[in-house]
N, C-alpha and C positions, 0 to 999 in steps of 0.2 A: 682925849682918849689915850693918854699916855700910859706908861708902865705903872702898874699897881704896886703900892708899897704895903706890905703886910708883915706882921710878926710871924715867926716860925709856926707853920701849921703841921698837924699830924693827921693824916688821912686814915690811919688805922688799916692800911692795906686796901682801902676802897676809895680812891680819889674820885671815881665817877659819882659817888653819892654827894660829895662836896660840889662837884661841877653842876649836878642837877639842881642842887639847893640854890646855887647862885647863877643859874643859867642866863638870867636876864642881863647880867653884866657882860656876857660874852656873845650875846645874840648878834648874828650877822657877821661874825668874824670867821675868816678862813683859818687854815692851820698856821700859816706864817704869822698873821696878825695876832692870833691867839697866843702863839709862842712868844712874841714880842711883848704882849700885854701882861701875861702871867706865865713866865718861863718855868717856874717851879711846878705849877699844876700841870703844865704841858708835859714836862719830863716825867712827872709821877704817872700821868695817864699813859704815856708811852711805855714806861717800864712795866706797868701793870697790865698792858695789853688792852687798855680800854679806850685808847684814843679814837679808834674807828667808831665806837659807840657814841662818843661825844661829838666828833666832827667827822661825818662820813665822807669818804672820798668822792662818792657820786654827787656831792654838793659842790665839788670843785671842778665842774665841767670847764675845760679850756682855760685853766688857770685860776680865775677869780670868780667863778660862778657864772660866767658868761655863756651864752648859747654858742654853739659852733657857727662859723661863718657860713652865710648862704652862698650859693653858686654865683650870684651876681656880685657879691662882695669879693669873692675869690677872683672873679674875672677882672674886677677893677684893680686889685693888687697886681695881678699878672700884667695888666696893661701898663701899669706904672714902670715896668721894666723897660719897655720900648721908649717911653717918654723920657726917662732919665738915663738911658744907655747903660743899664745895669748897675747904676750907682745907688746902692741901698740907702745911704745917708741922705741923699737928696730926695729920694722917693719917700722916705719916712716923713719928711717935712710936708709933703703933699697928702699924706695919708693920716687917718686918725688911729692907725695901728702902729705898734712898736716895730723896730727893725727886725726883731726875732721872728715876728709873724710874717713880715714881708719875705725874709730869707727862707722861711719854712715853705711857703707856697711857691717861691721861685725854684727851690730845689726840687719840689714835687714835679714841677713842669720841666725840669732838667735844663733850666736856663743858666747861662754862664754868668757868674757874679764877678764884678770887678773887685780887685783887691783894694784895700785901703791905701792911701798915700799916693805920692806921685810916681809915675812910671820911671824906671831906672834910666831909660835912654831919653828922657824928656830934656829939652834944652830950656834954659832960664829965659 
């Protein structure tokens, strides 16, 4: 599912018609994956103001079409803070979520996040 190679295309000012004609090639792709797969069509849709019609934003819930986290999942992420003493890198390894998601919920809970690297006053 790599980048498509095509000869030069002319959409005649209506790239959405081309998109709908070849929609099966792009089925299930989010905006970023679509842009990587067919950058020329993505840019043409964007310039023509038709990108929203092709790939609606509401299909991109929480990044990649995922449902928002449940309260139980959020509680687990917040609990990882105390288990790993605020170290998000270590907590990420115990979680199935990325570090950005962990930090997002830790910040919502106003938890103090440890900085990366060794403390300046640490002895060897």
